[in-house]
N, C-alpha and C positions, 0 to 999 in steps of 0.2 A: 079305399087305400089298400094296395097290395101288401101282404104280409112279408116282412123280410125273411130271407132264407138263412137259417142258422147252419153253420158249417161245423164239422167236428174239430175239436181242439187238438191240434197236432203239433209236434215239435217243428215240423217243416213250416207250417203256417206262421208260427210265432217266433221263429228264429230271426235274429238280426233286424228286428223291426222297431224296437223300443227307442224312443227319442233319447238322445244323450246317453246311449247305452254304455259308452266308453267310461262314463263317470260312475257306473254301478258296479258293485262287487258281484262275483259269481252267484253268491247266495241271493242277493237282491234281484238279480236278473231272473234267477230260477223261480223265486217266489212270485214275481210279476207274471211269468209265463204260466205257472200253475194256477193262477187266479185270474186268468183271462179267457175270453171267448172271442171267436171271430164271427162277425155277422155281415152278411151281404145284403145290400139294399139296391133297389133298382130305381130307374128314373121316376122322379116325383114322390118317392117314398119319404115320409117325414121321419127324421131321425129323433128329434125331440121338439116339443112345443114350448113356446113362450109361456111363462108363468106356471110351468110344471116343476116339480121338485127334482133337483139334481141327485144322482145316486151313484154314478160311476165316472171314472176317467175314460175318455174315448180318444183313440189314436187313429188317424186316417192312414190306412195302408195304401189304398189306391182309389182313384176317382176324384171327382170334384163335388163340392158341397156348397149350396147357396145358404148363406147366413143372413137372416132378415128379421125385421121387427114389424109387428102389426099394430096399427092404432085402433082407436075405437070405431072408426068407420070402415074397418077391414082393409084399409089402404096399406100396402106393403112398401117398406123401405129396405132395399138390399144394402147391407152393411159391408159385406166383403164375400170373397169365395174362400172356402177351406180347401187346401191342397194336400197331397200326400206328404207325410212327414210332420204334419201338425197335430198337436193335441187339441181336440175340439171342445169348445165350451169351457176353456180353462178359467176364464174370468169369473164365470158363474159358479163353477164347481168349487173354486177356492175362495171366492169373494162373497158369495151368497148361498142360500140353499134353494134358490129358485132360478131357473133359466130366464135371463132377461131378453132372450131372442129365440127364434126358431131356426131349425136347420133341416134342409131337404136335399136329397141326392139329385144331381143333375144327369146322372147316368149310372151305370153299374158302379157301385162304390163298396169298398170293403173296409170295415171298421173293426179295430181291436178294442174290445170293451174290458176295462181293467177294474178289479175290485177296489172300491174307494179306500177301505181300511188298510189294504196292503200298500197302496200308493202313499197314503198319509204317513204310514210308518216309515217308508223309505225317505220321504221328505223331511221328517223330523230327525232322522238319524244320518242323513247324507247331505251336508251343507252345500257341497259343490253341485250336486244334482238339483237341489232346491234353487240355488242361485241361477243355474242354467234355465230352469223353468220360469223364473222371475224375468230373466232377460227376454225369453220368448214372449211373455205377456206384454212387457214394455214395448218390444218391437212391434207387436201386433197393434197395440193401442196407438202408437205413434203413426202407423200406417193409416188407421181409421181417422185419426186427428187431422192428418195432412189432407185426406180426401174431403173431410168436412170443411176445412179451410178453403180448399180449392173451389168447392161448390158455393161458398159464400162470397169469395173475393174475385174469382176469375170470370171472364166473359165465356160465352158458350164454346167458342173454338178451343180455348184453353182447357175447359173441362172435358171436352171430347178427346182432345189430345192426351190428357191424363188417363182417360179410360183405355185408349189404345196402348199407351205405354204400360199400363197396369197389366194388361193381358200379355203383352209382348215380353216384358221384363220380369214380372213377378209370377205369372201363372205358367206360361209356355216356354219362356226363354228362347224365343225365336221371332223373326220378323214375319214369318208365315204362320198363321193360326186360324182357327175358326171360333167365332164367338159362341160360347156355350149357353148363352142367354137369348131370349127373345128380344125384339126391339123394345118392347115395353119394359122388360126387366133391365135392359141396358140403360134406358132412360131413368129408371129408378136409381140405378147405381150412380149415374152422372148427376142426378138432381135436376132433371129437366123433363120436358114432355116428349112423348114418342115422336110427335111431328117435328119438333126442333132437332131431336137427335138425328132423324132420317135426313132432314134438310142439310145438316152440317156434314154428315158422312158423305152425302152426295156431292157437296161442295169440295170436300177433300178428294173425292174420286175424280171429279171433273178437273181439278187443279193438278191431278197426277201426283198427289201426295201419297195416296194409297191406291191399291187395286182392290176393288170390292165386288165380290160375286156371291150374292146371298149372304151366308154367314162367314164365308171365307175372306180373309184379309191378308194382304201383303203390304208391308210398309215399303214404299218406294223411296221416300225422302225422310230418313230418320232425323236428319238435322232440322228440317222444317217442323216436324212433329215436336221435337224437343224444344225448339224455339217458341212454338205456340204454347207449350206447357209452361215454359219459364216466364214468358211475358204476360201470360194470362189473357 
């Protein structure tokens, strides 16, 4: 595994990047900056491993992160993607002392690592900031819950439509995007097999619902995708 590259801690790197910064006092903002480091990861670098101890708060400044669980047979289940602006591993950092999942960079990714004791002090003394983080956790959990419900209740076309909308609406905010995952990883995210995923994507392409060239996707009929997602 490649070693992550540590960057110098500078005012330029750390300015205007803290989540919910508008709810922090100037002193709180400065304390977080003074007790932070910027770390750059590259493709496939593991940021943290499942079942290891939590030690810091981590904020995604740029890049995409694959968040996944590993079972006893080393089979991987992708839970979600971490995107810029999110605090990473917040459920484990605040809820447990052990990470309940792993995280790996999908490309060049920059993480702001913040001292745990400083963030804990801010949370204990700033109710508005703590509430905002709680809202972030709840929103994140609801998104995961909806995807799990989708996998258990929807037919395959509905599940694949959900995946397409997830990347279009939640990750890239565009009808044109490139899947950042392999076909196997996409199948893990959708809760299906690689063969079933490929077959369904091909059907969507042949029906002119999407344009698909390798990893590149263009949604041609958003109405049909949303209908498939809704009716399952």
